[in-house]
DOBADREN-476994 format. One record per residue (C-alpha): residue in one letter; x, y negated, z. Coordinates in Angstrom, 2 decimals, decimal comma. Layout:
BEGIN
+---------+---------+---------+---------+
| residuo |      c1 |      c2 |      c3 |
+---------+---------+---------+---------+
|       A |       X |       Y |       Z |
...
+---------+---------+---------+---------+
//
This chain:
BEGIN
+---------+---------+---------+---------+
| residuo |      c1 |      c2 |      c3 |
+---------+---------+---------+---------+
|       X |    0,00 |   -0,01 |    0,01 |
|       X |    2,85 |   -2,36 |    0,92 |
|       X |    4,72 |   -1,57 |   -2,38 |
|       X |    1,43 |   -2,24 |   -4,38 |
|       X |    0,98 |   -5,55 |   -2,54 |
|       X |    4,62 |   -6,48 |   -3,26 |
|       X |    4,25 |   -5,59 |   -6,93 |
|       X |    1,05 |   -7,75 |   -7,22 |
|       X |    2,90 |  -10,60 |   -5,47 |
|       X |    5,80 |  -10,42 |   -7,86 |
|       X |    3,45 |  -10,24 |  -10,95 |
|       X |    1,49 |  -13,32 |   -9,66 |
|       X |    4,64 |  -15,19 |   -8,86 |
|       X |    6,22 |  -14,35 |  -12,20 |
|       X |    3,01 |  -15,40 |  -14,17 |
|       X |    2,93 |  -18,66 |  -12,23 |
|       X |    6,56 |  -19,32 |  -13,05 |
|       X |    6,15 |  -18,61 |  -16,76 |
|       X |    2,99 |  -20,93 |  -16,77 |
|       X |    4,98 |  -23,49 |  -14,89 |
|       X |    7,63 |  -23,54 |  -17,65 |
|       X |    5,12 |  -23,52 |  -20,44 |
|       X |    3,29 |  -26,52 |  -19,00 |
|       X |    6,58 |  -28,38 |  -18,63 |
|       X |    7,52 |  -27,65 |  -22,29 |
|       X |    3,98 |  -28,67 |  -23,40 |
|       X |    4,09 |  -31,94 |  -21,45 |
|       X |    7,51 |  -32,78 |  -22,80 |
|       X |    6,33 |  -32,18 |  -26,40 |
|       X |    3,31 |  -34,29 |  -25,92 |
|       X |    5,35 |  -37,09 |  -24,55 |
|       X |    7,79 |  -36,92 |  -27,42 |
|       X |    4,87 |  -37,06 |  -29,90 |
|       X |    3,42 |  -40,11 |  -28,08 |
|       X |    6,82 |  -41,82 |  -28,19 |
|       X |    7,15 |  -41,13 |  -31,91 |
|       X |    3,53 |  -42,39 |  -32,50 |
|       X |    4,50 |  -45,62 |  -30,74 |
|       X |    7,30 |  -46,15 |  -33,15 |
|       X |    5,10 |  -45,91 |  -36,22 |
|       X |    4,40 |  -49,41 |  -37,47 |
|       X |    3,96 |  -48,93 |  -41,29 |
|       X |    0,66 |  -50,78 |  -41,34 |
|       X |    2,22 |  -53,75 |  -39,63 |
|       X |    5,00 |  -53,79 |  -42,20 |
|       X |    2,70 |  -53,49 |  -45,20 |
|       X |    0,37 |  -56,22 |  -43,99 |
|       X |    3,38 |  -58,50 |  -43,49 |
|       X |    4,77 |  -57,59 |  -47,03 |
|       X |    1,37 |  -58,19 |  -48,69 |
|       X |    0,74 |  -61,51 |  -46,86 |
|       X |    4,14 |  -62,76 |  -47,66 |
|       X |    3,68 |  -61,92 |  -51,34 |
|       X |    0,29 |  -63,53 |  -51,44 |
|       X |    1,90 |  -66,59 |  -49,73 |
|       X |    4,76 |  -66,65 |  -52,29 |
|       X |    2,25 |  -66,56 |  -55,19 |
|       X |    0,24 |  -69,50 |  -53,82 |
|       X |    3,41 |  -71,49 |  -53,30 |
|       X |    4,72 |  -70,77 |  -56,67 |
|       X |    1,36 |  -71,72 |  -58,25 |
|       X |    1,27 |  -74,90 |  -56,24 |
|       X |    4,82 |  -75,79 |  -57,13 |
|       X |    4,20 |  -75,21 |  -60,86 |
|       X |    1,11 |  -77,57 |  -60,65 |
|       X |    3,11 |  -80,28 |  -58,84 |
|       X |    6,09 |  -79,90 |  -61,13 |
|       X |    3,81 |  -80,42 |  -64,22 |
|       X |    2,02 |  -83,38 |  -62,69 |
|       X |    5,14 |  -85,18 |  -61,23 |
|       X |    7,63 |  -87,04 |  -63,34 |
|       X |   10,71 |  -86,71 |  -61,10 |
|       X |   10,16 |  -83,25 |  -59,56 |
|       X |   13,34 |  -81,26 |  -58,99 |
|       X |   13,76 |  -77,95 |  -60,80 |
|       X |   15,62 |  -76,42 |  -57,84 |
|       X |   12,42 |  -76,05 |  -55,78 |
|       X |   10,63 |  -74,44 |  -58,72 |
|       X |   13,57 |  -72,08 |  -59,25 |
|       X |   13,47 |  -71,14 |  -55,55 |
|       X |    9,77 |  -70,41 |  -55,51 |
|       X |   10,06 |  -68,25 |  -58,59 |
|       X |   12,92 |  -66,19 |  -57,20 |
|       X |   11,04 |  -65,65 |  -53,91 |
|       X |    8,04 |  -64,54 |  -55,78 |
|       X |   10,05 |  -61,95 |  -57,80 |
|       X |   11,71 |  -60,63 |  -54,64 |
|       X |    8,32 |  -60,15 |  -52,99 |
|       X |    7,01 |  -58,30 |  -56,00 |
|       X |   10,17 |  -56,12 |  -56,00 |
|       X |    9,64 |  -55,34 |  -52,30 |
|       X |    6,21 |  -54,06 |  -52,99 |
|       X |    7,32 |  -51,98 |  -55,91 |
|       X |    9,91 |  -49,91 |  -53,88 |
|       X |   10,05 |  -47,00 |  -51,48 |
|       X |    7,02 |  -46,56 |  -49,08 |
|       X |    5,53 |  -49,90 |  -50,11 |
|       X |    5,10 |  -48,67 |  -53,68 |
|       X |    3,33 |  -45,53 |  -52,40 |
|       X |    1,05 |  -47,65 |  -50,16 |
|       X |    0,17 |  -50,00 |  -53,01 |
|       X |   -0,52 |  -47,08 |  -55,21 |
|       X |   -3,03 |  -45,83 |  -52,68 |
|       X |   -4,67 |  -49,28 |  -52,85 |
|       X |   -4,57 |  -49,13 |  -56,75 |
|       X |   -2,40 |  -52,19 |  -57,15 |
|       X |    0,86 |  -50,71 |  -58,22 |
|       X |    0,07 |  -51,19 |  -61,91 |
|       X |   -1,07 |  -54,79 |  -61,40 |
|       X |    2,14 |  -55,62 |  -59,59 |
|       X |    4,33 |  -54,23 |  -62,32 |
|       X |    2,17 |  -56,12 |  -64,97 |
|       X |    2,58 |  -59,47 |  -63,07 |
|       X |    6,28 |  -58,92 |  -62,50 |
|       X |    6,79 |  -58,18 |  -66,14 |
|       X |    4,79 |  -61,24 |  -67,21 |
|       X |    6,64 |  -63,54 |  -64,90 |
|       X |    9,96 |  -62,30 |  -66,20 |
|       X |    8,68 |  -62,94 |  -69,71 |
|       X |    7,83 |  -66,47 |  -68,72 |
|       X |   11,06 |  -67,02 |  -66,76 |
|       X |   12,65 |  -69,34 |  -69,33 |
|       X |    9,41 |  -71,40 |  -69,85 |
|       X |    9,00 |  -71,61 |  -66,04 |
|       X |   12,45 |  -72,70 |  -65,18 |
|       X |   12,59 |  -75,30 |  -68,10 |
|       X |    9,09 |  -76,77 |  -67,42 |
|       X |    8,83 |  -80,52 |  -67,66 |
|       X |    6,34 |  -83,18 |  -66,87 |
|       X |    3,01 |  -82,56 |  -68,68 |
|       X |    3,78 |  -78,94 |  -69,78 |
|       X |    0,15 |  -77,94 |  -68,99 |
|       X |    0,25 |  -74,86 |  -71,22 |
|       X |    2,94 |  -73,07 |  -69,18 |
|       X |    1,27 |  -74,14 |  -65,97 |
|       X |   -2,00 |  -72,80 |  -67,06 |
|       X |   -0,40 |  -69,47 |  -68,11 |
|       X |    1,31 |  -69,16 |  -64,75 |
|       X |   -1,91 |  -69,98 |  -62,92 |
|       X |   -3,85 |  -67,46 |  -64,94 |
|       X |   -1,30 |  -64,84 |  -64,14 |
|       X |   -1,03 |  -65,52 |  -60,44 |
|       X |   -4,58 |  -66,28 |  -59,56 |
|       X |   -5,97 |  -62,62 |  -60,06 |
|       X |   -2,82 |  -61,37 |  -58,18 |
|       X |   -3,60 |  -63,74 |  -55,30 |
|       X |   -7,21 |  -62,38 |  -55,07 |
|       X |   -6,01 |  -58,82 |  -55,32 |
|       X |   -3,49 |  -59,30 |  -52,60 |
|       X |   -6,06 |  -60,87 |  -50,42 |
|       X |   -8,33 |  -57,82 |  -50,85 |
|       X |   -5,20 |  -55,58 |  -50,22 |
|       X |   -4,35 |  -57,44 |  -47,05 |
|       X |   -7,98 |  -56,94 |  -45,90 |
|       X |   -7,82 |  -53,31 |  -46,72 |
|       X |   -4,52 |  -52,96 |  -45,08 |
|       X |   -5,83 |  -54,76 |  -41,97 |
|       X |   -8,76 |  -52,30 |  -41,82 |
|       X |   -6,51 |  -49,31 |  -42,28 |
|       X |   -4,24 |  -50,65 |  -39,65 |
|       X |   -7,14 |  -50,99 |  -37,14 |
|       X |   -8,30 |  -47,51 |  -37,98 |
|       X |   -4,81 |  -46,15 |  -37,61 |
|       X |   -4,23 |  -48,00 |  -34,42 |
|       X |   -7,49 |  -46,68 |  -33,07 |
|       X |   -6,66 |  -43,12 |  -34,06 |
|       X |   -3,23 |  -43,61 |  -32,59 |
|       X |   -4,63 |  -44,97 |  -29,34 |
|       X |   -7,04 |  -42,01 |  -29,21 |
|       X |   -4,28 |  -39,54 |  -29,72 |
|       X |   -2,14 |  -41,27 |  -27,13 |
|       X |   -5,01 |  -41,29 |  -24,69 |
|       X |   -5,61 |  -37,62 |  -25,34 |
|       X |   -1,94 |  -36,94 |  -25,01 |
|       X |   -1,78 |  -38,82 |  -21,67 |
|       X |   -4,87 |  -36,91 |  -20,29 |
|       X |   -3,27 |  -33,58 |  -21,44 |
|       X |    0,01 |  -34,64 |  -19,74 |
|       X |   -1,78 |  -35,62 |  -16,52 |
|       X |   -3,73 |  -32,36 |  -16,50 |
|       X |   -0,50 |  -30,48 |  -17,16 |
|       X |    1,32 |  -32,38 |  -14,37 |
|       X |   -1,60 |  -31,69 |  -11,99 |
|       X |   -1,40 |  -27,94 |  -12,96 |
|       X |    2,38 |  -28,04 |  -12,43 |
|       X |    1,86 |  -29,56 |   -8,94 |
|       X |   -0,74 |  -26,86 |   -8,12 |
|       X |    1,56 |  -24,05 |   -9,47 |
|       X |    4,52 |  -25,57 |   -7,57 |
|       X |    2,50 |  -25,67 |   -4,45 |
|       X |    1,30 |  -22,09 |   -5,01 |
|       X |    4,81 |  -20,92 |   -5,61 |
|       X |    6,08 |  -22,86 |   -2,56 |
|       X |    3,30 |  -21,28 |   -0,51 |
|       X |    4,10 |  -17,83 |   -1,81 |
|       X |    7,78 |  -18,21 |   -1,12 |
|       X |    7,15 |  -19,60 |    2,40 |
|       X |    4,72 |  -16,86 |    3,12 |
|       X |    7,23 |  -14,24 |    1,97 |
|       X |    9,97 |  -15,88 |    4,00 |
|       X |    7,61 |  -16,03 |    7,03 |
|       X |    6,74 |  -12,40 |    6,52 |
|       X |   10,39 |  -11,45 |    6,30 |
|       X |   11,00 |  -13,48 |    9,46 |
|       X |    8,14 |  -11,78 |   11,25 |
|       X |    9,34 |   -8,38 |   10,19 |
|       X |   12,82 |   -9,22 |   11,32 |
|       X |   11,65 |  -10,45 |   14,66 |
|       X |    9,47 |   -7,39 |   15,05 |
|       X |   12,37 |   -5,15 |   14,25 |
|       X |   14,49 |   -7,13 |   16,71 |
|       X |   11,69 |   -6,85 |   19,40 |
|       X |   11,44 |   -3,10 |   18,80 |
|       X |   15,21 |   -2,77 |   19,24 |
|       X |   15,08 |   -4,88 |   22,35 |
|       X |   12,15 |   -2,85 |   23,75 |
|       X |   13,95 |    0,38 |   22,91 |
|       X |   17,05 |   -0,83 |   24,64 |
|       X |   15,02 |   -2,03 |   27,71 |
|       X |   13,28 |    1,33 |   27,74 |
|       X |   16,58 |    3,20 |   27,70 |
|       X |   17,94 |    0,98 |   30,46 |
|       X |   14,82 |    1,33 |   32,42 |
|       X |   14,79 |    5,21 |   32,10 |
|       X |   18,45 |    5,14 |   33,22 |
|       X |   17,58 |    2,90 |   36,12 |
|       X |   14,70 |    5,17 |   37,17 |
|       X |   16,63 |    8,30 |   36,81 |
|       X |   19,45 |    6,90 |   38,96 |
|       X |   17,93 |    4,27 |   41,36 |
|       X |   14,75 |    6,17 |   42,04 |
|       X |   16,10 |    9,71 |   42,05 |
|       X |   18,92 |    9,09 |   44,48 |
|       X |   16,83 |    7,57 |   47,37 |
|       X |   14,05 |   10,24 |   46,79 |
|       X |   16,71 |   13,01 |   47,00 |
|       X |   17,99 |   11,47 |   50,27 |
|       X |   14,49 |   11,26 |   51,66 |
|       X |   13,67 |   14,88 |   50,58 |
|       X |   16,78 |   16,18 |   52,14 |
|       X |   16,29 |   14,42 |   55,37 |
|       X |   12,70 |   15,62 |   55,66 |
|       X |   13,74 |   19,19 |   54,76 |
|       X |   16,32 |   19,07 |   57,54 |
|       X |   13,76 |   17,87 |   60,04 |
|       X |   11,22 |   20,55 |   59,03 |
|       X |   13,86 |   23,34 |   59,22 |
|       X |   15,00 |   22,26 |   62,67 |
|       X |   11,44 |   22,30 |   63,99 |
|       X |   11,36 |   21,17 |   67,68 |
|       X |   15,10 |   21,84 |   68,22 |
|       X |   16,47 |   18,70 |   66,48 |
|       X |   17,80 |   16,18 |   68,93 |
|       X |   15,93 |   12,90 |   69,36 |
|       X |   18,93 |   10,81 |   68,26 |
|       X |   19,27 |   12,82 |   65,03 |
|       X |   15,57 |   12,44 |   64,37 |
|       X |   15,82 |    8,74 |   64,91 |
|       X |   18,92 |    8,56 |   62,60 |
|       X |   17,20 |   10,42 |   59,81 |
|       X |   14,07 |    8,36 |   60,21 |
|       X |   16,12 |    5,23 |   59,84 |
|       X |   17,81 |    6,61 |   56,82 |
|       X |   14,38 |    7,44 |   55,20 |
|       X |   13,20 |    3,92 |   56,05 |
|       X |   16,26 |    2,37 |   54,50 |
|       X |   15,74 |    4,26 |   51,25 |
|       X |   12,08 |    3,41 |   51,20 |
|       X |   12,91 |   -0,30 |   51,62 |
|       X |   15,30 |    0,13 |   48,60 |
|       X |   12,59 |    1,65 |   46,57 |
|       X |   10,16 |   -1,08 |   47,57 |
|       X |   12,67 |   -3,79 |   46,63 |
|       X |   13,23 |   -2,11 |   43,28 |
|       X |    9,42 |   -1,91 |   42,60 |
|       X |    9,06 |   -5,61 |   43,69 |
|       X |   11,94 |   -6,71 |   41,40 |
|       X |   10,38 |   -4,92 |   38,45 |
|       X |    7,04 |   -6,51 |   39,18 |
|       X |    8,74 |   -9,87 |   39,36 |
|       X |   10,01 |   -9,39 |   35,78 |
|       X |    6,49 |   -8,64 |   34,62 |
|       X |    5,03 |  -11,64 |   36,52 |
|       X |    7,64 |  -13,95 |   35,07 |
|       X |    7,02 |  -12,81 |   31,52 |
|       X |    3,18 |  -13,17 |   31,95 |
|       X |    3,80 |  -16,72 |   33,42 |
|       X |    2,14 |  -15,66 |   36,62 |
|       X |    4,93 |  -17,22 |   38,75 |
|       X |    4,60 |  -21,02 |   39,25 |
|       X |    6,72 |  -23,37 |   41,19 |
|       X |    5,36 |  -25,40 |   44,11 |
|       X |    7,80 |  -28,36 |   44,50 |
|       X |    8,26 |  -30,06 |   47,77 |
|       X |   10,99 |  -31,70 |   49,93 |
|       X |   13,78 |  -29,26 |   50,48 |
|       X |   16,71 |  -30,04 |   52,87 |
|       X |   19,83 |  -28,86 |   51,06 |
|       X |   22,02 |  -27,92 |   54,11 |
|       X |   19,16 |  -26,09 |   55,81 |
|       X |   18,57 |  -24,10 |   52,55 |
|       X |   22,11 |  -23,01 |   52,29 |
|       X |   22,56 |  -22,12 |   55,98 |
|       X |   19,28 |  -20,20 |   55,99 |
|       X |   20,42 |  -18,09 |   53,07 |
|       X |   23,94 |  -17,50 |   54,51 |
|       X |   22,50 |  -16,65 |   57,95 |
|       X |   20,13 |  -14,04 |   56,50 |
|       X |   22,95 |  -12,46 |   54,54 |
|       X |   25,22 |  -12,40 |   57,63 |
|       X |   22,56 |  -10,54 |   59,59 |
|       X |   22,36 |   -7,83 |   56,89 |
|       X |   26,14 |   -7,68 |   56,49 |
|       X |   27,62 |   -8,79 |   59,85 |
|       X |   31,06 |   -7,44 |   58,89 |
|       X |   31,42 |  -10,00 |   56,05 |
|       X |   32,86 |  -13,49 |   56,40 |
|       X |   31,21 |  -16,52 |   54,74 |
|       X |   32,32 |  -20,05 |   54,32 |
|       X |   30,22 |  -23,09 |   53,54 |
|       X |   31,38 |  -26,39 |   52,07 |
|       X |   28,98 |  -29,34 |   51,24 |
|       X |   30,32 |  -32,38 |   49,35 |
|       X |   29,96 |  -35,95 |   50,72 |
|       X |   27,80 |  -37,12 |   47,77 |
|       X |   25,26 |  -34,28 |   48,05 |
|       X |   21,86 |  -35,67 |   49,02 |
|       X |   20,20 |  -34,54 |   52,26 |
|       X |   17,27 |  -33,21 |   50,33 |
|       X |   15,92 |  -32,53 |   46,88 |
|       X |   12,52 |  -31,95 |   45,32 |
|       X |   12,14 |  -28,34 |   44,36 |
|       X |   10,45 |  -24,97 |   45,36 |
|       X |   12,30 |  -23,90 |   48,41 |
|       X |   11,19 |  -20,25 |   48,36 |
|       X |   12,21 |  -19,78 |   44,67 |
|       X |   15,52 |  -21,48 |   45,34 |
|       X |   16,13 |  -19,17 |   48,32 |
|       X |   15,26 |  -16,20 |   46,10 |
|       X |   18,08 |  -17,13 |   43,62 |
|       X |   20,64 |  -17,79 |   46,30 |
|       X |   19,73 |  -14,59 |   48,19 |
|       X |   20,43 |  -12,60 |   45,02 |
|       X |   23,75 |  -14,43 |   44,32 |
|       X |   25,02 |  -13,89 |   47,97 |
|       X |   23,90 |  -10,28 |   47,90 |
|       X |   25,70 |   -9,70 |   44,57 |
|       X |   28,85 |  -11,40 |   45,90 |
|       X |   28,88 |   -9,19 |   49,02 |
|       X |   27,87 |   -6,09 |   47,03 |
|       X |   30,68 |   -6,48 |   44,31 |
|       X |   33,65 |   -7,69 |   46,39 |
|       X |   35,87 |   -6,02 |   48,92 |
|       X |   34,79 |   -6,01 |   52,56 |
|       X |   38,06 |   -7,79 |   53,59 |
|       X |   37,41 |  -10,74 |   51,15 |
|       X |   35,25 |  -13,73 |   52,27 |
|       X |   32,41 |  -15,07 |   50,16 |
|       X |   32,32 |  -18,96 |   49,94 |
|       X |   29,40 |  -21,18 |   49,13 |
|       X |   30,12 |  -24,79 |   47,90 |
|       X |   27,63 |  -27,63 |   47,05 |
|       X |   28,46 |  -30,80 |   44,93 |
|       X |   26,46 |  -33,45 |   43,37 |
|       X |   26,85 |  -34,96 |   39,85 |
|       X |   24,55 |  -36,75 |   37,42 |
|       X |   21,50 |  -36,66 |   39,69 |
|       X |   21,78 |  -32,82 |   40,04 |
|       X |   23,28 |  -30,56 |   42,69 |
|       X |   25,46 |  -27,55 |   41,97 |
|       X |   25,39 |  -24,60 |   44,39 |
|       X |   28,29 |  -22,18 |   43,68 |
|       X |   28,83 |  -18,74 |   45,10 |
|       X |   32,44 |  -17,53 |   44,85 |
|       X |   33,65 |  -13,97 |   45,39 |
|       X |   36,88 |  -12,12 |   44,93 |
|       X |   35,41 |   -8,99 |   43,53 |
|       X |   35,56 |   -6,81 |   40,44 |
|       X |   34,76 |   -9,61 |   38,07 |
|       X |   33,17 |   -9,36 |   34,65 |
|       X |   35,14 |   -8,35 |   31,44 |
|       X |   34,82 |  -10,90 |   28,57 |
|       X |   33,07 |   -8,31 |   26,31 |
|       X |   30,25 |   -7,97 |   28,84 |
|       X |   29,72 |  -11,59 |   29,86 |
|       X |   27,19 |  -12,41 |   27,24 |
|       X |   24,91 |   -9,77 |   28,48 |
|       X |   25,09 |  -10,64 |   32,20 |
|       X |   21,63 |  -12,20 |   32,35 |
|       X |   19,99 |   -9,44 |   30,27 |
|       X |   17,36 |   -7,27 |   31,83 |
|       X |   18,51 |   -3,89 |   33,47 |
|       X |   22,17 |   -4,62 |   32,29 |
|       X |   24,96 |   -3,36 |   34,58 |
|       X |   28,60 |   -3,51 |   33,65 |
|       X |   31,10 |   -0,61 |   33,59 |
|       X |   32,78 |   -1,92 |   36,78 |
|       X |   29,59 |   -1,38 |   38,78 |
|       X |   29,70 |    2,40 |   38,84 |
|       X |   28,99 |    3,67 |   42,32 |
|       X |   27,61 |    0,32 |   43,49 |
|       X |   23,83 |    0,29 |   44,07 |
|       X |   21,88 |   -2,19 |   41,95 |
|       X |   19,09 |   -2,49 |   39,46 |
|       X |   20,37 |   -5,00 |   36,84 |
|       X |   17,27 |   -7,09 |   37,26 |
|       X |   18,28 |   -9,63 |   39,91 |
|       X |   20,42 |  -11,93 |   37,60 |
|       X |   17,79 |  -11,75 |   34,92 |
|       X |   14,99 |  -12,85 |   37,42 |
|       X |   17,31 |  -15,52 |   38,90 |
|       X |   18,07 |  -17,12 |   35,56 |
|       X |   14,38 |  -17,27 |   34,62 |
|       X |   13,44 |  -18,74 |   38,02 |
|       X |   16,26 |  -21,32 |   37,74 |
|       X |   14,66 |  -22,50 |   34,40 |
|       X |   11,41 |  -22,50 |   36,06 |
|       X |   12,80 |  -24,98 |   38,60 |
|       X |   14,11 |  -27,19 |   35,84 |
|       X |   17,66 |  -26,04 |   36,44 |
|       X |   20,18 |  -23,55 |   35,05 |
|       X |   22,21 |  -20,56 |   36,20 |
|       X |   25,75 |  -20,22 |   34,85 |
|       X |   28,92 |  -18,27 |   35,83 |
|       X |   32,58 |  -18,02 |   35,40 |
|       X |   34,37 |  -14,79 |   35,87 |
|       X |   37,61 |  -12,85 |   35,40 |
|       X |   37,89 |   -9,11 |   35,58 |
|       X |   39,73 |   -8,10 |   38,63 |
|       X |   39,83 |  -11,60 |   40,07 |
|       X |   36,33 |  -12,57 |   40,92 |
|       X |   33,26 |  -14,57 |   39,88 |
|       X |   31,61 |  -17,84 |   40,52 |
|       X |   27,84 |  -18,14 |   39,93 |
|       X |   26,53 |  -21,70 |   39,97 |
|       X |   22,92 |  -22,78 |   40,36 |
|       X |   22,17 |  -26,28 |   39,04 |
|       X |   19,03 |  -28,02 |   40,34 |
|       X |   17,77 |  -31,52 |   39,64 |
|       X |   17,49 |  -33,90 |   42,57 |
|       X |   13,91 |  -34,95 |   41,43 |
|       X |   11,25 |  -32,47 |   40,17 |
|       X |   11,30 |  -32,52 |   36,38 |
|       X |    7,76 |  -31,44 |   36,11 |
|       X |    8,39 |  -28,16 |   34,11 |
|       X |    6,43 |  -25,12 |   34,73 |
+---------+---------+---------+---------+
//
C-alpha cells in the first residue's frame, strides 16, 4: 500500500513538473509574440509615406502655378519640388511599399505618373512666366494622383485602425493567457512545494518514530536489566532471610531475628525507593509534577540536606562552604531542590571511597546561585559523559555499586522545572563535581 502511494505521489509530482515547464514555455512564447507584435508598424510607415507623397504633389502643383504666374520666380524652388515629388514616388514603388500600393490598386497609377513627370522634366524645369500649357499638363497629371493618394491614405488609416484593433485583441488575449499560465504556475508551484514539504515532514516523522522506537527499545533493555538486578537481588535477600527464620522455628535467637528483620526492612525500603523513582520518571513525563515556588533560605536548605545524609552515613565526612555574595534566600520550590541535592550527595557518597570527604560549595553569579557537590570517587570516562543524564544509564565503573540509573535523569528534569540547570565536570579516577544552577527569582516556568 505504501509503495502504491509513493508511486502515485511520484506520478503526480512528475506530471505537475512537466505541466510547470510547459506552462513556462508557453508563457515565454506568448510574451515573445506580443513583443514582436508591438514592433510591427507597417501601417504607420505607409500612412506617413502616402501622406508625404500627397503633400509633395500638392506643393509641386502649387509651385508650378506660382512659377507660371510670377515674373521673377526662382527656378531652384521648382527644381526642388520636382525632385522631392520623384523621390516620394520612388519610395512608394519599392519594397514593401510597392506591395502595399498594389493591394490598394495604385501601383500602376504611380508608375504612370512617375513616367509622365519624367517625360515633362525638361518642360517643367525650363518653365517661364506665362507657360500655361505646361502648368496645365502638370496639374492634370497631379490632380488625379492627389485624389487617389487621399483615398489611399484613408484606406491605409482604416486598415491601420483595424490592424491596431486586431493587434490589441491579440495582445489582450496573450496577456490573459500569460496571466492564466502564471496563475497555474503559482498553483503548481504551491502544489509541488506542499508535496515536497509533506514528503519531508513524513520522512522526518518516520525518522523520529524510528528514533523513538530505538530509544524505547534501549530504555526497555535498560529497564529489564535494572529489574533483573535491582529487584532480584533484594528479593533474593528477603527470601533467604525468611527461609532461615522458617527453618529455625522457635530456636532462633531474638537478636538474630531482629537482625534479619532489619535486613528485610532495608531491602524493602530499597525496593520502595526504586518504585518511587520509576514513578517519578513517569510523572515527570506526564507533566504531573509541578513546582510550588516560595521563599527558600539557602543555608538552611544545604545544611538540612547535609544533615540528612550524615545521619544515613555517619562514617562519612562533609564540608560546607557558602560564598559571601550568596543571598540569604531565593525563590524556588524547596522540596524539589532538596530532592536534587539529596540525590547528588547520595551519589557522591556512593561512588567515592569512605576515607574521602564530600564537599558542598555555594556561590552566586549573574542573579543565580550555583550549588556544587564535589567527590573524589571513580569519576566518569569521557566516552560515557554524554549519557550521564540518560534514563537507566549506569557506567562501567559502577559495577557492584547499588543504583538505578534514574536519579540523575530525574534531577536534570526537576532542575529544568525549577528554571535552572544541572551540569557536571568529571575525570575518571579523580572525581566529579555536579553543579545545580538555580535563579534567585522564580522565572515562572512550569
